[in-house]
C-alpha positions as CSV (number, residue, x, y, z in Angstrom):
1,X,165.6,30.5,180.2
2,X,165.6,27.8,177.5
3,X,163.5,28.3,174.4
4,X,163.9,26.0,171.4
5,X,161.4,27.8,169.3
6,X,162.6,28.9,165.8
7,X,162.0,32.6,166.5
8,X,163.1,33.6,163.0
9,X,160.4,31.4,161.4
10,X,157.9,32.7,164.0
11,X,158.8,36.3,163.3
12,X,158.3,35.7,159.5
13,X,154.9,34.1,160.3
14,X,153.8,37.1,162.3
15,X,155.0,39.6,159.7
16,X,153.1,37.7,156.9
17,X,150.0,37.8,159.0
18,X,150.3,41.5,159.7
19,X,151.0,42.3,156.0
20,X,147.8,40.4,155.1
21,X,145.4,41.4,157.9
22,X,146.4,44.9,159.0
23,X,144.2,47.0,156.8
24,X,145.3,50.6,155.7
25,X,142.5,52.1,158.0
26,X,143.7,50.1,161.0
27,X,147.4,50.9,160.3
28,X,146.5,54.6,160.1
29,X,144.6,54.4,163.4
30,X,147.6,52.8,165.0
31,X,149.9,55.5,163.7
32,X,147.5,58.2,164.9
33,X,147.0,56.9,168.4
34,X,148.1,59.5,170.9
35,X,148.1,57.4,174.0
36,X,148.0,53.7,175.0
37,X,144.3,53.7,174.0
38,X,143.0,53.4,170.5
39,X,139.4,54.3,169.7
40,X,137.1,51.3,170.2
41,X,136.0,51.0,166.6
42,X,139.7,50.3,165.8
43,X,140.8,48.3,168.8
44,X,137.7,46.1,168.7
45,X,138.1,45.5,165.0
46,X,141.7,44.5,165.4
47,X,140.8,42.3,168.4
48,X,138.3,40.4,166.3
49,X,140.9,39.8,163.5
50,X,143.4,38.5,166.1
51,X,140.8,36.3,167.8
52,X,139.8,34.7,164.5
53,X,143.5,33.7,164.1
54,X,143.6,32.4,167.7
55,X,146.0,35.3,168.7
56,X,143.5,37.5,170.6
57,X,144.9,36.9,174.1
58,X,148.5,35.9,173.9
59,X,149.1,36.0,177.6
60,X,146.0,33.9,178.6
61,X,146.3,30.2,179.5
62,X,145.5,27.9,176.6
63,X,142.4,26.6,178.4
64,X,140.8,30.1,178.2
65,X,141.8,30.8,174.6
66,X,145.5,31.7,174.9
67,X,148.1,30.8,172.4
68,X,150.5,28.6,174.4
69,X,153.4,30.6,173.0
70,X,156.7,30.9,174.8
71,X,157.7,34.1,176.5
72,X,160.0,34.9,173.7
73,X,157.3,34.3,171.1
74,X,155.1,36.8,172.9
75,X,157.9,39.3,173.0
76,X,158.6,38.9,169.2
77,X,154.9,39.3,168.5
78,X,154.7,42.5,170.6
79,X,157.8,43.8,168.8
80,X,156.3,43.1,165.3
81,X,153.0,44.7,166.2
82,X,154.8,47.8,167.4
83,X,156.9,47.9,164.3
84,X,153.8,47.6,162.1
85,X,151.9,50.1,164.1
86,X,148.8,48.1,165.0
87,X,146.0,49.7,167.0
88,X,146.3,49.2,170.7
89,X,144.1,46.6,172.3
90,X,142.0,47.7,175.3
91,X,144.2,46.7,178.3
92,X,141.4,46.9,181.0
93,X,139.7,43.8,179.7
94,X,142.4,41.5,178.2
95,X,145.4,42.4,180.5
96,X,143.8,43.5,183.8
97,X,140.4,42.2,184.7
98,X,140.8,38.9,182.8
99,X,143.7,37.6,184.9
100,X,141.8,38.6,188.1
101,X,138.8,36.7,186.9
102,X,140.9,33.7,186.2
103,X,142.4,33.9,189.7
104,X,139.5,35.0,191.9
105,X,136.4,34.4,189.8
106,X,133.8,31.7,190.3
107,X,133.2,29.2,187.6
108,X,130.0,31.0,186.6
109,X,131.9,34.4,186.4
110,X,134.6,32.9,184.3
111,X,132.2,31.2,181.9
112,X,130.2,34.4,181.4
113,X,132.9,37.1,181.3
114,X,136.0,35.6,179.7
115,X,134.6,34.6,176.3
116,X,133.0,38.1,176.0
117,X,136.3,39.8,176.8
118,X,138.1,37.7,174.3
119,X,135.6,38.4,171.5
120,X,135.5,42.2,172.2
121,X,131.8,42.1,173.1
122,X,132.6,43.5,176.6
123,X,134.5,46.8,176.6
124,X,135.8,47.5,180.1
125,X,136.8,50.6,182.1
126,X,138.6,50.8,185.5
127,X,136.9,52.4,188.5
128,X,139.7,53.0,191.0
129,X,140.6,56.7,191.3
130,X,138.2,59.1,193.0
131,X,138.3,62.9,193.7
132,X,140.9,63.0,196.5
133,X,141.8,59.3,196.1
134,X,144.4,58.7,193.4
135,X,147.7,57.2,194.5
136,X,146.2,57.1,198.1
137,X,143.7,54.5,196.8
138,X,142.9,53.2,200.3
139,X,141.1,56.5,201.1
140,X,138.4,55.8,198.5
141,X,134.8,56.5,199.5
142,X,132.4,55.2,196.9
143,X,129.9,53.6,199.3
144,X,128.5,50.1,198.7
145,X,125.7,49.2,201.1
146,X,124.1,45.8,201.2
147,X,120.4,45.6,200.3
148,X,119.3,42.0,199.9
149,X,121.3,40.3,197.2
150,X,122.6,43.7,195.8
151,X,125.0,46.4,196.8
152,X,123.7,50.0,196.5
153,X,126.5,52.3,195.3
154,X,126.7,56.1,195.9
155,X,129.7,58.3,195.1
156,X,131.9,58.9,192.1
157,X,135.0,57.7,190.2
158,X,137.3,60.0,188.2
159,X,139.9,59.8,185.4
160,X,137.9,56.8,184.1
161,X,139.4,56.1,180.7
162,X,136.9,55.3,178.0
163,X,134.0,55.0,180.4
164,X,131.9,56.7,177.7
165,X,132.6,53.7,175.5
166,X,132.5,50.9,178.1
167,X,129.7,48.6,178.8
168,X,131.4,47.1,181.9
169,X,133.5,48.5,184.7
170,X,135.5,46.8,187.4
171,X,135.6,49.0,190.5
172,X,136.8,49.2,194.1
173,X,134.0,50.2,196.5
174,X,133.8,50.9,200.3
175,X,131.9,48.1,202.0
176,X,133.1,48.8,205.5
177,X,134.5,51.7,207.5
178,X,135.8,49.5,210.4
179,X,139.5,49.0,211.0
180,X,142.2,49.9,208.5
181,X,140.9,51.6,205.3
182,X,142.4,48.8,203.2
183,X,140.3,46.2,205.1
184,X,136.9,47.7,204.1
185,X,137.2,47.6,200.3
186,X,135.5,45.2,197.9
187,X,136.1,44.5,194.1
188,X,132.9,44.5,192.0
189,X,131.9,44.2,188.3
190,X,129.4,46.8,187.2
191,X,127.1,46.8,184.1
192,X,127.4,50.4,182.7
193,X,123.8,50.3,181.6
194,X,122.6,50.1,185.3
195,X,120.1,52.9,186.2
196,X,121.6,55.7,188.3
197,X,125.0,55.6,186.6
198,X,126.1,58.8,184.8
199,X,129.3,59.5,182.8
200,X,130.6,63.1,182.4
201,X,133.4,63.9,180.0
202,X,136.8,65.3,181.0
203,X,138.7,66.9,178.1
204,X,142.4,66.6,178.3
205,X,145.1,69.2,177.6
206,X,145.5,67.6,174.2
207,X,141.8,68.4,173.5
208,X,140.8,64.8,173.5
209,X,137.9,63.0,175.2
210,X,139.5,60.0,176.8
211,X,138.8,60.5,180.5
212,X,135.6,60.8,182.4
213,X,134.0,61.2,185.9
214,X,131.4,58.6,186.7
215,X,128.7,59.3,189.2
216,X,126.7,56.6,191.1
217,X,123.3,57.4,192.4
218,X,121.7,54.4,194.2
219,X,123.3,52.1,191.5
220,X,122.3,48.5,192.3
221,X,125.1,45.9,191.7
222,X,124.4,42.2,192.3
223,X,126.5,40.7,195.1
224,X,127.1,37.9,192.6
225,X,129.3,40.4,190.7
226,X,131.8,40.7,193.5
227,X,135.3,39.1,192.8
228,X,136.8,37.7,196.0
229,X,135.4,38.0,199.4
230,X,133.7,41.1,200.8
231,X,136.2,43.5,202.3
232,X,139.1,41.8,200.7
233,X,139.2,43.8,197.5
234,X,142.5,45.4,198.4
235,X,144.3,42.0,197.8
236,X,142.4,41.6,194.5
237,X,143.5,45.2,193.5
238,X,147.1,44.5,194.3
239,X,147.0,41.4,192.2
240,X,145.5,43.3,189.3
241,X,148.0,46.2,189.6
242,X,150.9,43.8,188.9
243,X,149.4,43.3,185.4
244,X,148.7,47.1,184.9
245,X,152.2,48.2,186.0
246,X,154.2,45.6,184.3
247,X,154.3,44.9,180.6
248,X,156.3,45.1,177.4
249,X,157.4,48.8,177.1
250,X,160.6,48.2,175.1
251,X,159.0,47.0,171.8
252,X,156.8,50.1,171.5
253,X,159.6,52.5,172.6
254,X,162.0,50.9,170.0
255,X,159.4,51.4,167.3
256,X,158.9,55.1,168.4
257,X,162.7,55.7,168.3
258,X,162.9,54.1,164.8
259,X,160.3,56.5,163.5
260,X,162.0,59.5,165.1
261,X,165.3,58.4,163.6
262,X,163.8,58.5,160.2
263,X,162.1,61.9,160.7
264,X,165.3,63.5,162.1
265,X,167.7,62.2,159.5
266,X,169.1,65.7,158.8
267,X,169.7,66.7,162.4
268,X,172.9,65.1,163.9
269,X,172.3,66.4,167.4
270,X,168.9,64.9,167.6
271,X,170.2,61.7,166.1
272,X,172.8,61.5,168.9
273,X,170.1,62.0,171.5
274,X,168.0,59.3,169.9
275,X,170.9,56.9,170.0
276,X,171.5,57.7,173.7
277,X,167.8,57.0,174.4
278,X,168.0,53.7,172.5
279,X,170.7,52.6,175.0
280,X,168.3,53.2,177.9
281,X,165.6,51.2,176.1
282,X,168.0,48.4,175.5
283,X,168.6,48.3,179.3
284,X,164.8,48.3,179.8
285,X,164.4,45.4,177.4
286,X,167.0,43.5,179.4
287,X,165.0,44.0,182.6
288,X,161.8,43.0,180.8
289,X,163.3,39.8,179.5
290,X,164.8,39.0,183.0
291,X,161.4,39.5,184.6
292,X,159.8,36.7,182.5
293,X,158.6,33.9,184.8
294,X,158.9,36.0,188.0
295,X,156.3,35.1,190.6
296,X,154.9,36.7,193.8
297,X,156.9,39.5,195.4
298,X,159.6,39.2,192.7
299,X,156.9,39.8,190.0
300,X,155.5,42.8,191.9
301,X,159.1,44.2,192.2
302,X,159.7,43.9,188.5
303,X,156.3,45.4,187.7
304,X,157.2,48.5,189.8
305,X,160.7,48.8,188.2
306,X,159.3,48.5,184.7
307,X,156.6,51.0,185.4
308,X,159.1,53.6,186.5
309,X,161.7,52.9,183.8
310,X,159.1,52.4,181.0
311,X,157.0,55.5,181.6
312,X,159.9,57.8,182.2
313,X,161.5,56.7,178.9
314,X,158.2,57.2,177.2
315,X,158.1,60.8,178.4
316,X,161.7,61.5,177.3
317,X,160.9,60.1,173.8
318,X,157.8,62.2,173.6
319,X,159.9,65.3,174.2
320,X,162.2,64.2,171.4
321,X,159.1,63.8,169.2
322,X,158.1,67.4,169.9
323,X,161.6,68.6,169.0
324,X,161.5,66.8,165.7
325,X,158.3,68.5,164.6
326,X,159.3,71.9,166.0
327,X,156.9,74.8,166.8
328,X,154.6,73.9,163.9
329,X,153.6,70.8,165.9
330,X,151.7,72.9,168.4
331,X,149.2,74.0,165.8
332,X,145.8,72.3,165.7
333,X,146.2,69.4,163.2
334,X,144.0,69.1,160.2
335,X,143.2,66.2,157.9
336,X,146.3,67.0,155.8
337,X,148.7,66.9,158.7
338,X,151.4,64.2,158.7
339,X,151.1,61.4,161.3
340,X,154.1,62.9,163.1
341,X,152.9,66.4,163.0
342,X,149.4,65.4,164.2
343,X,150.5,63.2,167.1
344,X,153.8,64.5,168.6
345,X,152.3,67.1,170.9
346,X,149.2,65.2,171.9
347,X,151.4,62.2,172.8
348,X,153.6,64.5,174.8
349,X,150.6,66.0,176.7
350,X,148.9,62.7,177.3
351,X,152.2,61.1,178.3
352,X,152.5,63.5,181.3
353,X,150.0,61.2,183.1
354,X,152.0,58.0,182.5
355,X,154.1,58.5,185.6
356,X,151.0,59.1,187.7
357,X,148.5,56.5,186.7
358,X,148.7,52.9,188.0
359,X,150.3,54.3,191.1
360,X,152.6,57.3,190.8
361,X,156.3,56.6,190.2
362,X,157.1,58.1,193.6
363,X,154.9,55.3,195.1
364,X,156.6,52.7,192.9
365,X,160.0,53.8,194.2
366,X,158.8,53.4,197.7
367,X,157.5,49.9,196.9
368,X,160.8,49.0,195.3
369,X,162.7,50.2,198.4
370,X,160.5,48.3,200.8
371,X,160.9,45.0,198.8
372,X,164.6,45.4,198.1
373,X,165.5,46.5,201.7
374,X,163.1,44.1,203.4
């Protein structure tokens, strides 16, 4: 890969921007995030600041508002944001449904949705998992029956992150029971204000409200809100999952290790374990950089590899974080708690799901074997 960009100058530009625009409140929100999701008042505020600079969607094509940066510029930007501790941007819109809209959407769908995703006006959630249908996604049962120019939806979705904040959902629905289960699924976009839709909270082990169960009682969704052809949603979902599973894990993990190194300065045994973990993250970074530009089956293979390696490293680092704070970290944090004390245990508890969501790591290993062994 050839890249003639002056990355040193670019890094300095990004750092200057972050120093100028990342407010103390947003920086604190970034430090206090206990999962890959920041609260919408912080993620949307940061999204608007980035968009005003033209940096709101670094992975999008230029014609839709992207930056036109090289792959290495994007990597440097991710590393600098991780180092500075910026709030996490909502991935369901920018990184997941947006690429699907670009690939499968009609001109009218692209014109309506993409600018609103970029501006932060639309806040998305993902309706894939159901009770009894997690990694076995093909068994989903949320029924969508045609009625004129609408689908009528009945059933439920579960583990729906930030559904209580979202104003739009992308979802997989059952439009046919004929043939293979995968052949009867469609991909639809749902306005969360539609009558008949109800969101119930699920409180996590960390005591946080991030997840929900969403119920559909005769919810009417325009057929015009379907992406791709009817009963071909499985292909759309597989395309989307490439973006959900892949990503840049290493910059965030390096930043987390750096903070742990500072907090455990007086513990030589922990310092040694942190150094060992840094070696695994360096290997992960090498895979991420090698994956740049991969297409088709190769891109899907890298996405699965990165999902396995990235989430398992994330969990190991979360364990180190708990050891740094010690037993006191399990107490309920108050307003005076340090960032590390307030977040170490919730990050550990929330991170247990990382190897399950987006397709469990056991499923990813099966996919890797199938592709690698033909």
